N, C-alpha and C positions, 0 to 999 in steps of 0.2 A: 113470542113475547119474552119467554124465559131466557132464550138465547140472546136476545137483544139486551136485556138487563145485565146478563153476565158479561157480554162484550163491552157494554158501556162502563161497567164497574172496573173491568180490566184496564180500559183506556184511561180512566180517571186515576187509578192506582199507578199506572205507568207514568203518567204526567206528573203526579205528586212525587214519585221517587226520583225522576229525572230532575225536577226542580230542586229537590233537596241535595242531590249529589253535585249539581253544578253551581250552587250558590255558596258564597263564603259563609263560614260560621258567623252567627250574629255576635257582635262585640269583638271581632277579630281586630287586632292592632294593625295599623298600617305597617308596611314592610319596605325596606330599602331595596330588596331583591328586584332587579330589573334594570332598565336602561333609562337614563335621565339626560336631558339637555339643559345647559345653562340658558336661562332667559334674561337675567340681568344681575347686577351686583349693587349692593348698598354700601355707602360710607356712613358711619355713625359718629356722633359726639354725645356729650352727656344728656342732651335733650332728645336724642333719637336719631332717626334717619335724616341725614343732611344732604345726600345726593344719591341719585339713581343713575347707574352707568349701564346703558343699553348696549347690546351687541351691534356693531356697525361694520360696514365694509366687508361683509362675508365672514366675520368672526364666528367660530363655532367651537363649543366645548361639550364633550359627551363623556359621561361616566357610566360604567356598568358594574353593578354589585351582584355577585353570585357566590353562594356557598362560602361566605367568609372571605372572599377575594374581591378586590376592586381594581379596575383598570380605567384609565381616563386618557383622553387625547384632546389637544387643542389645536385649532387651525386659525391662523390669522394672516391674511394676505400681506399685512403691513409689517409682520415680524418674521424675518428669515430663520429664526431659531426654531428647532423642533421642541415640542412640549408634549410629553406623554409620561405615564408612570403606571406601575403595576405593583400590587402588594396585598396586604391583608387588612381587614377592618373588623372592628367590633362597635356595637352601639348599645345604648340604653334608650329610655324614652327621651332623654334630654342631652345626651352627649354622643359624639361620633369620634372614633379614633382610627386613623389610617396610618399604617406603617409601610413605607415603600420598600420594596425589595430590589427593584431596578427601575431605571427611568432614562429619559433623554439626558444628554450631557449637561444641558443647562439645569435640569431638575436635579441631577445627581450632585451638582455643586451646592444646591440648597439642602439636599438630603444630608450632606456631610455635616451641616450645622443643626439640622432639625431631624431627629430620628423618628419621632412620632408626631403626627399632626393631630391636634385635639381641637374639636369644635363644639360649640353649643349646637344642638340639633333641634330643629322644628320640622316635624314630619307629619304629613297628611297623606291621604290615599294617592293623590296625583301631583303633589308638590312637596319639595323639601328645601330648607335653607340650612347651610352650614355657616356658622357665625364664628368669626375669630374674635377672641377677647384678649385684653391686655392682662398684665400681672395682677391687677386689682379686680378682674372679672368684668370690666366694662366692655361693651361691644365696640368693635372698631371697623369691621368689614364683614360683609356676607356675600356668599354666592347663592343664588336662588335658582332652583331647577324645577323642571316639569317632567313628568313621566312620559316617555315616548314608547315604552313597551311594558 
C-alpha cells in the first residue's frame, strides 16, 4: 500500500509539472510570432466598415513573423505581377510598423515612396488586423488575418 501511495503521488506530481511546463503563462499577451493567412479586407468611412472584400478565385496572401523579421507573399491567378516582401517589424499593443528591405519589383516601386508601413494593430491569439489610417487618423482600409501556425 505504501508503494502504491508513493507511485500515485509521483504520477500526480509528474502530471502537474508537465501541465505547468506546457501551458502558456497566465496573462500572456498575444504575439505576432507565427504564420498568418489573409481572410478578408475591410474598407472604412467615417461611420465604420463599409465593405468586406473576400478572397476570390484562388487569391492567397500569407505573412510570417519571426524574431523581428517579416516576410509575406501574395498569389492571385488574376494578377500576373509578383507580390512578395521581406523586412523587419516592430509592434506595440496598438501599432505595427514594417520596414521592407527587399521585395518584388512591383512592391519595390511602392517601397521607393513609402519607407515604413505603419498600421493600427488589433491582435488576438488567433486573429489580427492591420489597419491603414489617413493623415487625420481615420481608418481607411484593413487586412484581416487568421493564424495558421
